[in-house]
Every structure is written in structure tokens, then in C-alpha cells.
ZAKEFI-662917 format. One line per field, with one value per residue: residue number from 1; residue in one letter; chain; x negated, y negated, z negated of N, C-alpha, C in turn. Coordinates in steps of 0.001 Angstrom, whole numbers, plus 500000, padded with zeros to 6 digits. Layout:
<atoms>
k	c(NUM, ...);
r	c(a, ...);
c	c(A, ...);
n_u	c(X, ...);
n_v	c(Y, ...);
n_w	c(Z, ...);
ca_u	c(X, ...);
ca_v	c(Y, ...);
ca_w	c(Z, ...);
c_u	c(X, ...);
c_v	c(Y, ...);
c_w	c(Z, ...);
</atoms>
This chain:
<atoms>
k	c(1, 2, 3, 4, 5, 6, 7, 8, 9, 10, 11, 12, 13, 14, 15, 16, 17, 18, 19, 20, 21, 22, 23, 24, 25, 26, 27, 28, 29, 30, 31, 32, 33, 34, 35, 36, 37, 38, 39, 40, 41, 42, 43, 44, 45, 46, 47, 48, 49, 50, 51, 52, 53, 54, 55, 56, 57, 58, 59, 60, 61, 62, 63, 64, 65, 66, 67, 68, 69, 70, 71, 72, 73, 74, 75, 76, 77, 78, 79, 80, 81, 82, 83, 84, 85, 86, 87, 88, 89, 90, 91, 92, 93, 94, 95, 96, 97, 98, 99, 100, 101, 102, 103, 104, 105, 106, 107, 108, 109, 110, 111, 112, 113, 114, 115, 116, 117, 118, 119, 120, 121, 122, 123, 124, 125, 126, 127, 128, 129, 130, 131, 132, 133, 134, 135, 136, 137, 138, 139, 140, 141, 142, 143, 144, 145, 146, 147, 148, 149, 150, 151, 152, 153, 154, 155, 156, 157, 158, 159, 160, 161, 162, 163, 164, 165, 166, 167, 168, 169, 170, 171, 172, 173, 174, 175, 176, 177, 178, 179, 180, 181, 182, 183, 184, 185, 186, 187, 188, 189, 190, 191, 192, 193, 194, 195, 196, 197, 198, 199, 200, 201, 202, 203, 204, 205, 206, 207, 208, 209, 210, 211, 212, 213, 214, 215, 216, 217, 218, 219, 220, 221, 222, 223, 224, 225, 226, 227, 228, 229, 230, 231, 232, 233, 234, 235, 236, 237, 238, 239, 240, 241, 242, 243, 244, 245, 246, 247, 248, 249, 250, 251, 252, 253, 254, 255, 256, 257, 258, 259, 260, 261, 262, 263, 264, 265, 266, 267, 268, 269, 270, 271, 272);
r	c(m, t, m, h, f, r, q, f, g, l, l, v, l, m, l, l, t, a, l, p, a, h, a, q, t, r, r, p, k, p, v, k, k, v, p, a, i, v, a, q, p, t, p, a, p, s, p, p, p, t, p, a, v, d, t, v, p, k, k, n, e, r, p, i, d, t, s, s, d, p, a, k, n, a, s, a, t, k, p, y, i, p, a, y, f, y, e, f, n, r, p, g, f, t, i, p, r, i, l, i, e, h, d, d, a, g, r, g, k, i, t, f, q, k, e, g, h, e, a, m, i, s, d, p, v, d, l, s, p, t, t, m, t, k, l, r, g, l, l, t, a, l, d, f, l, n, s, t, v, v, y, q, y, e, k, d, y, s, h, l, g, n, v, t, i, t, v, n, r, d, g, k, g, r, s, v, k, y, n, w, t, e, n, k, d, a, l, a, l, m, n, e, y, r, r, i, g, n, e, y, l, w, k, f, d, l, n, i, a, r, q, n, q, p, l, e, t, p, g, l, m, d, q, i, i, d, y, v, g, r, g, e, i, s, d, p, p, q, m, i, p, f, l, n, e, l, s, t, d, e, r, m, p, l, m, a, r, n, r, a, l, k, l, i, k, t, i, q, s, a, k, k);
c	c(A, A, A, A, A, A, A, A, A, A, A, A, A, A, A, A, A, A, A, A, A, A, A, A, A, A, A, A, A, A, A, A, A, A, A, A, A, A, A, A, A, A, A, A, A, A, A, A, A, A, A, A, A, A, A, A, A, A, A, A, A, A, A, A, A, A, A, A, A, A, A, A, A, A, A, A, A, A, A, A, A, A, A, A, A, A, A, A, A, A, A, A, A, A, A, A, A, A, A, A, A, A, A, A, A, A, A, A, A, A, A, A, A, A, A, A, A, A, A, A, A, A, A, A, A, A, A, A, A, A, A, A, A, A, A, A, A, A, A, A, A, A, A, A, A, A, A, A, A, A, A, A, A, A, A, A, A, A, A, A, A, A, A, A, A, A, A, A, A, A, A, A, A, A, A, A, A, A, A, A, A, A, A, A, A, A, A, A, A, A, A, A, A, A, A, A, A, A, A, A, A, A, A, A, A, A, A, A, A, A, A, A, A, A, A, A, A, A, A, A, A, A, A, A, A, A, A, A, A, A, A, A, A, A, A, A, A, A, A, A, A, A, A, A, A, A, A, A, A, A, A, A, A, A, A, A, A, A, A, A, A, A, A, A, A, A, A, A, A, A, A, A);
n_u	c(624810, 622101, 621875, 621329, 618966, 616672, 616408, 615638, 612803, 612075, 611568, 609812, 607518, 606962, 606129, 603017, 602202, 602209, 600068, 596441, 593615, 591547, 592917, 594411, 592216, 590526, 587201, 583935, 581972, 578986, 576090, 573607, 570273, 567642, 564632, 561779, 559703, 556419, 552867, 550665, 547730, 545773, 544566, 540827, 539499, 538834, 535203, 533430, 532895, 529908, 527551, 526639, 522832, 521224, 519357, 518704, 515908, 515152, 515169, 512847, 511756, 508511, 506401, 505016, 501417, 498979, 496182, 494353, 494233, 492586, 493047, 493477, 491735, 488963, 486222, 485722, 485692, 483945, 480871, 477451, 473802, 472559, 470061, 469570, 468863, 470184, 469581, 470190, 468993, 469835, 469362, 471935, 474100, 476921, 477605, 475327, 473639, 473725, 473969, 473748, 473633, 473879, 474321, 473457, 475580, 476693, 478452, 478672, 477975, 478776, 477763, 478109, 477094, 478818, 478625, 478302, 478913, 477740, 477899, 478208, 480012, 481602, 481610, 483306, 481707, 482057, 480922, 481363, 480863, 480029, 478379, 476581, 474908, 474281, 472222, 470665, 469459, 467864, 466236, 465016, 464124, 462221, 460033, 460219, 459876, 456877, 455642, 453352, 453982, 453800, 457004, 457661, 457953, 455578, 456015, 457298, 461169, 462510, 464480, 467145, 467797, 466455, 465715, 465459, 464842, 465209, 463943, 464410, 463411, 463214, 461281, 459697, 458851, 460329, 459970, 460221, 459892, 461421, 462226, 462996, 461799, 460249, 460421, 462609, 464098, 463683, 465108, 467339, 468205, 468399, 470077, 472826, 473376, 473870, 476356, 477965, 478043, 479351, 481928, 483168, 483219, 485027, 487049, 487382, 488105, 490720, 491799, 492264, 493604, 496009, 497647, 497277, 497016, 498884, 499464, 497040, 495990, 496715, 494593, 492316, 492887, 492514, 489422, 488228, 489420, 488030, 485313, 485138, 485283, 483205, 481343, 480488, 480784, 480334, 481445, 484560, 486315, 486883, 488199, 490709, 492782, 493032, 493818, 496517, 497659, 497849, 499299, 501839, 502523, 504597, 503882, 502247, 502796, 504539, 503357, 500804, 500577, 501546, 499196, 497493, 498701, 497758, 495027, 494443, 495278, 493645, 491451, 491683, 492196, 489357, 487850, 488434);
n_v	c(451525, 450063, 450310, 452618, 452349, 450982, 452265, 454612, 453287, 452033, 454940, 455798, 453971, 454587, 457166, 456622, 455023, 456943, 459008, 459931, 458032, 458492, 460225, 458345, 457111, 458411, 459390, 459487, 462391, 463165, 462764, 464985, 464243, 464746, 465584, 463900, 465108, 465556, 465262, 467269, 467766, 470295, 472939, 474032, 476221, 479019, 480427, 483295, 486393, 486834, 489298, 492298, 493127, 495324, 497520, 500051, 501499, 501470, 504245, 504401, 502391, 500431, 501960, 501066, 500352, 501720, 502302, 500680, 500903, 500438, 502663, 504594, 505284, 506959, 506261, 503607, 502434, 503505, 503104, 503166, 503902, 503877, 505906, 507224, 506608, 505215, 504401, 503029, 501620, 499934, 497674, 496619, 498959, 499514, 499640, 498377, 498446, 500625, 501095, 503485, 504488, 505987, 507253, 510448, 511947, 511521, 508651, 505491, 503408, 502126, 500482, 498070, 496916, 495820, 494827, 492138, 490373, 489231, 489308, 491813, 494249, 496330, 499124, 501197, 504677, 508361, 510725, 514728, 516728, 519524, 518092, 517008, 518848, 519599, 517685, 517703, 520485, 519987, 518136, 519397, 521450, 519504, 518632, 516416, 513956, 514804, 514807, 514267, 514227, 513485, 512220, 511200, 511889, 512216, 510816, 507897, 507102, 504822, 504025, 505175, 504957, 503547, 505500, 505118, 506835, 506658, 507993, 507474, 508994, 510041, 508424, 508565, 507569, 507414, 506223, 506900, 506264, 507405, 507699, 510508, 513530, 516534, 518197, 520276, 520660, 517818, 516581, 517928, 516114, 513362, 513886, 514654, 512417, 510877, 512402, 511713, 508662, 508959, 509600, 507934, 505143, 505944, 505953, 503779, 502231, 503290, 503132, 499837, 499634, 501551, 499032, 497123, 497591, 499556, 500966, 501944, 503964, 506282, 506938, 507118, 509405, 511099, 510789, 511643, 513762, 515082, 514693, 516668, 518873, 518860, 519333, 517225, 515574, 515571, 517255, 518809, 519717, 518559, 516111, 516848, 515735, 512939, 513316, 514406, 512004, 510546, 512089, 511797, 508787, 506364, 504386, 504603, 506141, 508489, 510937, 510629, 510952, 513627, 514396, 514497, 516363, 518592, 519086, 519109, 521605, 523257, 522941, 524174, 526586, 526863, 527625, 529731);
n_w	c(485529, 485412, 483075, 482221, 483801, 482774, 480477, 481432, 482262, 479989, 478510, 480342, 479641, 477009, 476853, 478326, 476420, 474752, 475892, 475516, 475452, 477566, 479093, 481036, 482083, 484620, 484183, 486468, 486862, 486186, 487773, 488201, 487866, 490417, 489951, 491180, 493583, 493282, 494943, 495269, 494900, 497955, 496513, 496304, 498311, 497697, 496697, 498598, 497045, 495625, 497130, 495736, 494295, 495842, 494273, 494522, 496462, 500283, 502302, 504675, 503184, 503143, 500810, 497627, 497535, 495590, 495591, 494644, 492348, 489260, 487437, 489048, 490346, 489541, 489996, 490082, 487913, 486209, 484720, 486221, 486905, 489406, 491077, 493396, 496320, 499485, 502719, 505831, 508918, 512046, 514603, 516442, 516716, 516167, 513323, 512420, 509284, 506826, 503471, 500119, 497330, 493962, 490913, 489619, 488740, 491245, 491389, 492540, 495002, 498442, 500565, 503612, 506584, 509491, 512942, 514243, 512295, 509384, 506663, 503941, 502524, 500563, 499024, 496453, 495621, 495191, 494918, 495332, 493442, 494913, 497077, 495772, 494851, 496695, 497757, 495341, 495551, 498297, 497858, 495520, 497344, 499025, 497343, 496177, 494830, 493330, 496005, 498485, 501181, 504706, 506342, 508713, 512680, 514973, 517408, 517813, 517041, 516784, 518047, 517078, 515403, 511547, 508713, 505212, 501943, 498633, 495504, 492018, 488924, 485612, 485162, 487007, 490859, 494092, 497648, 501041, 504328, 507880, 511236, 512940, 512216, 511877, 509924, 508164, 506264, 505373, 507447, 506959, 504373, 505563, 507443, 505509, 504294, 505833, 506635, 504620, 505034, 507377, 506013, 503928, 505308, 507066, 505352, 504543, 506899, 507262, 505514, 505841, 507895, 507584, 505895, 507434, 510388, 511232, 513408, 514466, 513166, 514212, 515902, 514230, 513200, 514521, 514904, 512315, 512361, 514426, 513346, 511298, 512340, 514208, 512213, 510639, 508307, 504938, 502304, 503105, 501616, 499671, 500608, 500658, 498756, 499508, 501996, 501501, 499792, 502556, 503952, 503521, 503612, 503886, 505652, 507649, 511262, 512293, 513345, 513042, 510249, 510620, 511695, 509766, 507935, 509651, 509405, 506859, 506995, 508584, 507239, 504821, 505877, 506611, 504221, 503590);
ca_u	c(623525, 621822, 621560, 620326, 617387, 616358, 616227, 614463, 611892, 611321, 610316, 608148, 606409, 606721, 604865, 602178, 602061, 601724, 598944, 595437, 592966, 590654, 593847, 594594, 591315, 589496, 585801, 583734, 581308, 577862, 575499, 572459, 569083, 566726, 563222, 560811, 558605, 554958, 552993, 549861, 546541, 545597, 542826, 539661, 539232, 537724, 533667, 533187, 532190, 528515, 527199, 525632, 521879, 520597, 518175, 517783, 514750, 515265, 514380, 512156, 510816, 507461, 505622, 504206, 500042, 498467, 495086, 493021, 494306, 491893, 493305, 493504, 490137, 487698, 484632, 485537, 485543, 482826, 479718, 476268, 472865, 472114, 468917, 469537, 468801, 469703, 469398, 469960, 469082, 469221, 469959, 472936, 474906, 478371, 477764, 473626, 473050, 474309, 473163, 474478, 473061, 474359, 473634, 473052, 477383, 477534, 479230, 477973, 478855, 478569, 477228, 477809, 477638, 479289, 478199, 478930, 479080, 477023, 478669, 478393, 480871, 481319, 483371, 482932, 481599, 482331, 480360, 481571, 479858, 479006, 477874, 475581, 474015, 473346, 471370, 469704, 468784, 466865, 465416, 464073, 462419, 460451, 459220, 460385, 458648, 455498, 454964, 452728, 453822, 454842, 458231, 457743, 457395, 454750, 456473, 458606, 462145, 463479, 465988, 467655, 468032, 465310, 466029, 464791, 465215, 464342, 464696, 463772, 464172, 462251, 460211, 458957, 459798, 459694, 460409, 460180, 461231, 461595, 463382, 462942, 461105, 460106, 460732, 464050, 464639, 463982, 465840, 468755, 468438, 468810, 471474, 473413, 473851, 474615, 477744, 478236, 478380, 480471, 483628, 483182, 483559, 486217, 487585, 487143, 488661, 491328, 492552, 492437, 494619, 497367, 497827, 497797, 497531, 499111, 499363, 495534, 495832, 496567, 493318, 491017, 493481, 492004, 488553, 487930, 489402, 486212, 484005, 485558, 484803, 481553, 480447, 480218, 481489, 479301, 482003, 485757, 487461, 487179, 489330, 492429, 494145, 493242, 494349, 497697, 498136, 497991, 500617, 503032, 502190, 505594, 503452, 501527, 503387, 504660, 501566, 499526, 500888, 501571, 497886, 496534, 499008, 497470, 493904, 494543, 495586, 492539, 490080, 492157, 491580, 487994, 487383, 488556);
ca_v	c(451507, 449024, 450526, 453527, 452035, 450191, 453405, 455372, 452260, 452452, 456188, 456018, 453554, 455692, 458457, 456292, 454792, 458449, 459468, 459321, 456671, 459228, 460529, 457179, 456582, 459511, 459391, 460323, 463391, 462591, 463340, 465743, 463543, 465462, 465062, 463253, 465712, 464415, 466035, 467805, 468482, 471708, 473296, 474070, 477728, 479764, 481085, 484347, 486905, 487421, 490475, 492604, 493521, 496746, 498043, 501254, 500866, 501702, 505375, 503744, 500931, 500866, 502083, 500627, 500458, 501882, 502825, 500426, 500764, 501196, 503633, 505655, 505621, 506615, 505327, 501980, 501578, 504316, 502400, 504099, 503571, 504442, 506719, 508025, 505276, 505852, 502929, 502793, 500287, 499844, 496395, 496848, 499642, 498845, 499480, 498520, 498582, 500845, 501419, 503987, 504252, 506769, 508413, 511882, 512202, 510865, 507957, 504725, 502483, 501944, 498878, 498209, 495501, 495580, 493922, 490403, 489847, 488415, 489657, 492864, 494847, 497347, 500184, 502539, 506401, 509200, 512529, 515813, 518219, 520307, 517397, 516426, 520161, 519980, 517001, 517715, 521395, 519409, 517095, 519861, 522070, 519007, 518577, 514863, 513117, 515156, 515236, 512959, 514482, 512251, 513052, 510565, 512618, 511537, 509570, 506752, 507306, 503607, 503307, 505858, 504339, 503879, 505937, 504868, 507244, 506493, 508458, 507231, 509731, 511090, 507992, 508432, 507191, 507779, 505911, 507447, 505991, 507795, 508240, 511501, 514426, 517672, 518692, 521051, 519862, 515898, 516305, 518206, 515221, 512627, 513909, 514653, 511254, 510129, 512558, 510586, 507467, 508881, 509960, 506362, 503923, 506056, 505823, 501994, 501985, 504219, 502468, 498964, 500190, 501589, 497912, 495556, 497399, 501063, 501955, 502595, 505391, 508045, 507319, 506887, 510316, 511697, 510747, 512292, 515584, 515042, 514828, 517757, 520153, 518909, 519408, 515623, 515173, 516399, 518583, 518135, 520136, 517256, 515055, 516766, 515340, 511835, 513715, 514823, 510788, 509844, 512956, 511541, 507198, 506279, 503168, 505492, 506530, 510055, 511383, 510422, 512329, 515275, 514662, 514738, 517785, 519452, 518961, 519963, 523600, 523292, 522785, 525403, 527897, 526985, 528037, 531507);
ca_w	c(485764, 484923, 481110, 482400, 484606, 481426, 479101, 481871, 482149, 478822, 477849, 480562, 478996, 475909, 477896, 479074, 475238, 474002, 476071, 475350, 476359, 478312, 479834, 480955, 483012, 484537, 484753, 487671, 486326, 485589, 488324, 488024, 488123, 490859, 489520, 492316, 494284, 493457, 495962, 494484, 495701, 497809, 495786, 497561, 498630, 496208, 497575, 498647, 495927, 495911, 497346, 494707, 495455, 496073, 493976, 495601, 497703, 501016, 502318, 504969, 503062, 502590, 499274, 497004, 497750, 494578, 495793, 494096, 491003, 489365, 486832, 490162, 491111, 488224, 490218, 490118, 486400, 485267, 485142, 486497, 487181, 490584, 490879, 494575, 497422, 501021, 503955, 507291, 509826, 513579, 515060, 517950, 516798, 515357, 512188, 511874, 508148, 505623, 502006, 499505, 495929, 493458, 490207, 489439, 488744, 492103, 490960, 492991, 496446, 499401, 501585, 504841, 507770, 510750, 514123, 514880, 510902, 508501, 505438, 503309, 502819, 499852, 498419, 495399, 495945, 494049, 495529, 494803, 492729, 496231, 497440, 494768, 494826, 498433, 497533, 494553, 496312, 498983, 496991, 495428, 498523, 499155, 495755, 496521, 493670, 493427, 497552, 499727, 502753, 505796, 507165, 510291, 513321, 515373, 518049, 516886, 517985, 516437, 518855, 516341, 513349, 510538, 507365, 503876, 501022, 497628, 494480, 490550, 488560, 485159, 485174, 488416, 492303, 495751, 498887, 502059, 505179, 509115, 512186, 513034, 511589, 512567, 508600, 508699, 504636, 505028, 508615, 506591, 503550, 506408, 507956, 504757, 504173, 507451, 506967, 503557, 505248, 507774, 505120, 503397, 506788, 507666, 504594, 504308, 508156, 507038, 504572, 506090, 509273, 507108, 505107, 507773, 511514, 510869, 514633, 514865, 512690, 514934, 516374, 513472, 512046, 515379, 514418, 510997, 512515, 515100, 512325, 510977, 513742, 514184, 510864, 510178, 506978, 503988, 501929, 503598, 501145, 498658, 501068, 501005, 497689, 499969, 503200, 501199, 500599, 503978, 504786, 502747, 503332, 505363, 506430, 509133, 512007, 511495, 514308, 511939, 509321, 511160, 511894, 508005, 507700, 510739, 509364, 505308, 507066, 509327, 506037, 503803, 506503, 506919, 502893, 503108);
c_u	c(622111, 620724, 620570, 618643, 616671, 615918, 615288, 612962, 611103, 610527, 609344, 607163, 606057, 605740, 603817, 601674, 601067, 600164, 597617, 594609, 591858, 591693, 594107, 593733, 590144, 588102, 584528, 582768, 580251, 577047, 573856, 571441, 568143, 565470, 562579, 559733, 557193, 554243, 551045, 548894, 546143, 544492, 542419, 539690, 538136, 536483, 533864, 532465, 530942, 528196, 526421, 524420, 521520, 519534, 517720, 517027, 515566, 514558, 513463, 511443, 509445, 506631, 505046, 502608, 499962, 496848, 494051, 493145, 493390, 491864, 492953, 492252, 489062, 486334, 484567, 485250, 484440, 481489, 478555, 475195, 472359, 470510, 468284, 469879, 468785, 470328, 469180, 469910, 469064, 470264, 470915, 473618, 475858, 478274, 475430, 472840, 474355, 473343, 473976, 473441, 474131, 473462, 473807, 474544, 477916, 478651, 478188, 478740, 478138, 478271, 477182, 477189, 478438, 479088, 478909, 479137, 477604, 477308, 478173, 479621, 480785, 482059, 482232, 482828, 482297, 482106, 480720, 480424, 478636, 478215, 476061, 474618, 473056, 472051, 470523, 468643, 467529, 465900, 464682, 462775, 461314, 459679, 459097, 459598, 457587, 454665, 454437, 452959, 454308, 455415, 458159, 457329, 456539, 454654, 457692, 459801, 462837, 464388, 467079, 468402, 466632, 466226, 465490, 465799, 464466, 464686, 463835, 464503, 462569, 460735, 459232, 459806, 459192, 460076, 459835, 460536, 461085, 462938, 463955, 461922, 461558, 460485, 461792, 464734, 464514, 465130, 467310, 468846, 469077, 470185, 472707, 474123, 474075, 476286, 478745, 478975, 479977, 482366, 484028, 483556, 484187, 487195, 488232, 488169, 490266, 492208, 493465, 493744, 495793, 498208, 498363, 498079, 498120, 499365, 497903, 495132, 495501, 495050, 492259, 491662, 492450, 489998, 488089, 488551, 487970, 485435, 483870, 484633, 483935, 480717, 479854, 480408, 480964, 480521, 483983, 486674, 487552, 487980, 490254, 492761, 494278, 494397, 496302, 498541, 498452, 499338, 502173, 503649, 503380, 504921, 502671, 502842, 503576, 503874, 500438, 499626, 500673, 499828, 496835, 497403, 498069, 495876, 493249, 494346, 494275, 490879, 490382, 491597, 490259, 487299, 487561, 487920);
c_v	c(451059, 449720, 451871, 453436, 451475, 451775, 454257, 454522, 452275, 453515, 456115, 454884, 453781, 456713, 458134, 455378, 456059, 458497, 459078, 458717, 457931, 460052, 459752, 457010, 458163, 459307, 460133, 461467, 462916, 463164, 463840, 464336, 464566, 464965, 464975, 464201, 464706, 465495, 466146, 468405, 469370, 472269, 473838, 475554, 478435, 480526, 482304, 484965, 487494, 488651, 490926, 492707, 495169, 497051, 499372, 500552, 501789, 503295, 504914, 503025, 501440, 501175, 501246, 501093, 500391, 502058, 501886, 499991, 501419, 502569, 505226, 506075, 505373, 506062, 504387, 501088, 502139, 503572, 503695, 503519, 504050, 505275, 507254, 506643, 505982, 504473, 503613, 501520, 500756, 498926, 497098, 497914, 498837, 499161, 499707, 498422, 499096, 501369, 501953, 504234, 504426, 507128, 509842, 512808, 512278, 509648, 506711, 503988, 502791, 501209, 499111, 496672, 495906, 494468, 492745, 490075, 489876, 488898, 490978, 493421, 496130, 497837, 501256, 504146, 506902, 510483, 513425, 516679, 519355, 519739, 516925, 517453, 520667, 518729, 517184, 519422, 521096, 518992, 518254, 520703, 520896, 518671, 516933, 514120, 513111, 515113, 513622, 512877, 513592, 512847, 512557, 511437, 511706, 510643, 508750, 506647, 506267, 504189, 504274, 505653, 504729, 504863, 505845, 505702, 507503, 507730, 508230, 507996, 510228, 509793, 508160, 507989, 506970, 506877, 506309, 506693, 506683, 507451, 509298, 512583, 516437, 519341, 519349, 520688, 518528, 515488, 516366, 516900, 514103, 512599, 514392, 513560, 510426, 510989, 511934, 508876, 507289, 508941, 508289, 505680, 504675, 505742, 504274, 501963, 501845, 502960, 500890, 499055, 499999, 500303, 497721, 496145, 499114, 501633, 502233, 503701, 506704, 508349, 507232, 508808, 511336, 512402, 511432, 514037, 515928, 515394, 516175, 519015, 520443, 518763, 517913, 515200, 515989, 517872, 517973, 519303, 519150, 516412, 515388, 516178, 513525, 512194, 513864, 513524, 510689, 510636, 512415, 509691, 506642, 504865, 503671, 506089, 508501, 511129, 511322, 511046, 513488, 515835, 515149, 516149, 518882, 519459, 519811, 521365, 523953, 523775, 524166, 526152, 528180, 527711, 529438, 531904);
c_w	c(485822, 483992, 481364, 483238, 483723, 480445, 479705, 481944, 480567, 477878, 478724, 479827, 477602, 475670, 477545, 477301, 474561, 474106, 475951, 475980, 477366, 479492, 481023, 482226, 483080, 484720, 485591, 486152, 486744, 486760, 488144, 488413, 488798, 490611, 490808, 492623, 494135, 494326, 495145, 495308, 496137, 497107, 496769, 497348, 498241, 497459, 497721, 497734, 496462, 495991, 496277, 495295, 494954, 495497, 494005, 496672, 498873, 501423, 502866, 504876, 502133, 501089, 499015, 496954, 496390, 494954, 495441, 493030, 490347, 487977, 487622, 490634, 490040, 488707, 489881, 488930, 485525, 485615, 485241, 486741, 487822, 490141, 492172, 495578, 498709, 501984, 505254, 507756, 511311, 514058, 516739, 517552, 515944, 514057, 511764, 510839, 507397, 504420, 501200, 498480, 495224, 492569, 490307, 489301, 490056, 492299, 491291, 494394, 497314, 500020, 502498, 505794, 508792, 511763, 513881, 512903, 510175, 507402, 505102, 503059, 501642, 499629, 497601, 496248, 495227, 494841, 494891, 494661, 493744, 497239, 496902, 495015, 495983, 497951, 496873, 495447, 497852, 498819, 496572, 495901, 498634, 498385, 496122, 495740, 493261, 494661, 497768, 501443, 503905, 506660, 508531, 511045, 514010, 516343, 517196, 518015, 516579, 516835, 518094, 515116, 512794, 509416, 506186, 502857, 499899, 496711, 493037, 489951, 487518, 484794, 486296, 489939, 493336, 496728, 499575, 503360, 507104, 509705, 512669, 512647, 511756, 511124, 508543, 506716, 504784, 506320, 507800, 505507, 504280, 506693, 506947, 503805, 505376, 507591, 505460, 503800, 505772, 507225, 504854, 504455, 507104, 506959, 504391, 505613, 508142, 506336, 504396, 506930, 508465, 506602, 506091, 509897, 511528, 512154, 514994, 514125, 513163, 515367, 515231, 512756, 513010, 515659, 512893, 511694, 513805, 514331, 511945, 511426, 513777, 512944, 510424, 509001, 505774, 503037, 502016, 502701, 499695, 499119, 500723, 499774, 498895, 501034, 502607, 500921, 501385, 504685, 504482, 502387, 504612, 506181, 507862, 510079, 512204, 512639, 513052, 510386, 509174, 511037, 510585, 507674, 508273, 509685, 507516, 505930, 508021, 508007, 504781, 504671, 506692, 505518, 503016, 503683);
</atoms>
């Protein structure tokens, strides 16, 4: 038995010697290294997209005023040598002084003073052929340059305002002053210049109002409607282009634009 035990022990020893080295000692499995987590900074939020600029004008956007464009106002650029002069003076009136000068084609300017202001204001005028025909006809009827007739009535009516009319043509010149007259042609000449003044003073006030105080334009439209109705404008049909411009000017209240359209229809009806 002792012999068998020795043989068994020897056999075990031989088996252990024959086993490979890695079988004798079992190595532990390598542990995978987990990379350390590094804290990343929080990215800043992206700015909101810039809204696109709308390049299309809104329907109710105020149109650009081109009324002062010299290319549009021919009378502002054409040179003229005045031959006709009209002056009105009446201290205490809303417009105490008015001067109108123009050439034979009707090009010229109006200069006026408003009550309470010392400065004189000037604006171009461009009288229509119809107005110029009226003026020439009256001057011819009066034989103005050759006549020596005194037009002033025997009584002085200076409270109505004094009028001075001067004409320089063909090497001749004459100036007359009166405030009332019984000479129908001299009276008509004075009244014709008053009508010219009415129109251009109204245009000046209307242009200022539609740029700076549009709420005043309905009242000014009522004023010109009244002037036309009373025959206080020299040549109403030549105002139609300007009234058409006003009827589409969105700076003015709708009621003012509608009154411009109404006046156009009134003038057109009167022409028929």
C-alpha cells in the first residue's frame, strides 16, 4: 500500500510538471480603464436671427414730397425779366402787403408779408395763358402805357387797401395807384390781380399745411371751394393738375382729398 501511495504521488508530481506555466497560475482579467469625464463648458445660446428689413413701403406710408423739385416746377428754374408789377398795401390786414411780378409769359413770383411778421415770403408764380390774355386785354383797353387818366375815385377808400400797378414794356413805363375806381377796366385789372394773389397765397398755405399740419387741410380745401364758387380765382381749370395731386396725397385726411376731387368735378362741369 505504501508502494501504491508513492507511485500515486510520483504520478501527480509528473502531471504537475507537465502542465504549462500559465495553466498553473490563472491571471485575473485586465480591467478596462474608463476615461475620466471632463466637464465641458455650457455653450452660450445663439442670438436670435436678425429680422429681415422690409424694403416694400407700407400702403399708408407718407409719400415723399416732390413738389419742391425744380424739374417739376418749371417756373422755379426758368429765368424771367419782370415787366408787370402789382402791389397791395393795407396795414392791419392778415396779409398787409402783397407784391406780384411777372414777365409776358406769366413767369414770376409773389412776395407777401403776414400780419405780425416783418420778413417777406416769396413763392414762384406761373400764370396761365388764359390769365395773361385777360391782363393784356385789360391793359390794351385802358391804353395803359399811353394814357394819363387818373383812375382813383374822388373819395379815398384807403381802408380797403391801396393798389399800385406798374408796367414797363417797349421802352415805356407807367405806374398808377388807386384804392377804388369807377373805371370798369381799371377795376377789373385790380380784381384780376387780387384773384391771382388769392390762388397763390392759398397754395402756399396748403403746401405748408400738408407737410406740417395736415389736419388743417380740410379747412383750406373749403376755402378754395368758396373762392372758386365766388369767382375769386383767375383761371380755375389750370388748378386741376394741382388738385389731382392733392387728391392722392395720403398725408392729407380723406375728407380733404375727397374735397379736392369734388372741386375738380365742379370746375370740369363749369367748363362745359
